[in-house]
C-alpha positions, 0 to 999 in steps of 0.5 A: 500500500503506497502513500499515494493510494487514494483509498487511504486518504479521506475524501471530502467535497469542498463546501464551495463546490456544493452549491454548484453541484446542487444547482445542476444536480451533479452531486445527486447524479454521482451518488446515484451512479455509485449506488448503481455500480455497487448494486450491479457490480458490472464487469466493465465499469466504464461501459456501465457508467456510459449506459447509466448516463445515457439512460439518465439523459433520456429519463431527465427530459421533460416528457409530455403528460397530458390529461384530456377533458372533453365537454359533454356538449361536444359530439366527437369520437374521442378514441379516434382523436386520441389515436391520431394524437399518439401517432405524433407524440408516442404517448402511452394511453391510460384509460379508466378501464385500464386503471379499473382492470388493475384495481379489480385484482387488488385485495382491497377491491370492493365493487360497492365502494370504489376508493379514489385513493386506490384508483390514484395508487393504481394510476401512479403504478401504471405511469411508472411502468417502463417505458411510460416515464420516458415517453409520456402518457395521456389520460382521456377519461380519467379522473372523473371527479375532483376528489379523484383529481386531488388524490392524483395530485397528492400522489404526484401524478401531475400533467404538464398540460390539461387540454379542455375541449369545448364549443366556442363561447357564443355557441355554448351559452351558460345553462339555466340549471347551475347543477351538474347533471347526473353522471355515471361512474365513467363520465367526467365532471368537466367543469370541476376538473377544469378548476382542479387542473387550472394550473396546467389548463389549456382550452381548445375550442372546437367548431361544430362539425369540425373534421377530426384531423383538424381537432387533433392538429389543434390539440397537438399545437396546444401541447407543443405551445404549453411545452414551450411556455406559451399561454393564453390569458387566464389559462394557467402556466407551465413551468420547467426546471423544478429544483432538485431539493426544496429550500423553503422560507416561512415568513410571518410575525411572532405568533403566526405559527411559523415555528410549528409549521416549519417543524411539521414541514421538515418532518413531512418532506424530510428537510433540515429544520432551521430556526434563526434563534437556534442558529444565533445561539449556536453561533454565540457558543462557538469559539470563532471570529463570528462569535467574537464579533457578536459579543463585541458589536452585537447583531447586525445585518451582515452577521445575521446573513453570515450565520445563515449562509454558513448553515445552509451551505453545510452538507445536510442542507445541500443534500436534503433541503431546508425550511427556515423560520425567523429569518429574514426579518426585513427587506434588507435581510431578504436581499442578503438571503437571495444573494446566497449561493443556495437561496430559497426556492419556495417562499411562503407568507403566513398571514395572521392579524396583529391582535391574534399574534399578540394574544398567542405570544402573550399566552405562551408559557413554560413549565419551569420543572420540565422545561416544556411549553405550556399555556399560561394558567394551565398549572402552578409551575407554568411561567410566562415565556418570551417578551413582555407586552411592550416588547411584543407591541414594538416588534409587531408594529415594526413588522406590520408597518414597515417590514411586511411591505418590504418583504413582499416587495423583495419576494415578488410574485413567486411568493405564496400567501397562506391564512395562518388563522386556520387550524394547524392541520389545515394550514399545514396542508396549504403549506405543503400544497404551496411547496409542491406546486409548480413555480411560476417562472423558469428556474433554469434561465430565471425568466418570468413566464407570461400570463402567470396567475396569482399563486393564491389560486393554487391553494385548495 
């Protein structure tokens, strides 16, 4: 064993390289390639790695995933239309009958009680069978209800474009009866599904007695336009270049529940939970230059940014992603965070009225015996925790009068606002939906997509 043997030297990735590797997902690619080599143990490692990279390149392309909705007022041969479309795109067609065939073989199948969640699970399995992930898929009579659509969205079966075929507006006046007509199990709730898939919706208007070839051509042009990022007014958006990991920023005043939501979010997505107060305490306890500056000069904008930048550049944050609460506090703080090598790619504001925030903060207590949080008045051992009323008023005044407007301006239209006055579970569902929703701009080239609708409309 020589001194130059690499197996004897500890190999570490320099931290300054990690943001670049994470941005282009090279670090994850290398880890996956190493795992593939260990599992397969090929005789020709170089050839195996070339095949792996070729397969990865093919699978990383943004294939078309289409859901086709047809208005019940249209009298067209949908099967013939789909047949014409797959000749050009090479889709794998998944119908409701295909899903039911798989579902009926499942142990939990009950013909008297069809579960939307199980239908979604069967659909997801069909979309993961090779070579469907590489070629794309088309659903044209599934899902049929909004509940089924929500289950598919939660399971990650998401279309790149939803085509809604309907008659032109002048030829389709609104019905005098606002109620949805009776539908069978295999008929779609056309209007409800248009709302459920509003984010990727692209409407195609079909003239009466229009040739089927012309309808197929319209649908293909709509799919290509959506893939290129072109939209019509009020028809949602299409985004490309989703991030490799989630870097979530929860912004809100004291008492909005940001720490509670951050903990729940970190558990759900397996993210690193970062609380600025904890980061500050850790920085003060260190024996380094930053701790010395904190003790001498106090907390400044640059020191706050330095503390956060050092933490989010560590390996666990690069690999898993993170959710940060308690920072930034001002617009200047946000600008420092946005200029870091790994800035947040999900920004969520928790909106709670000032009076509610104050009452929540002043009602917090701590059991002096166990050290656990407890509401004030719940026992003789519970003492007040946190600042007094005057400090709370000053902090909330600063947030609502100045900092909130600065933070919203700095975050721009990519931020999502969530009502934090709802129950904790309901707020968490909306936070998770905001994190999983497609961004409203092209992350790869940082260009804003046209005709992007407000992020609040994605909440459900």
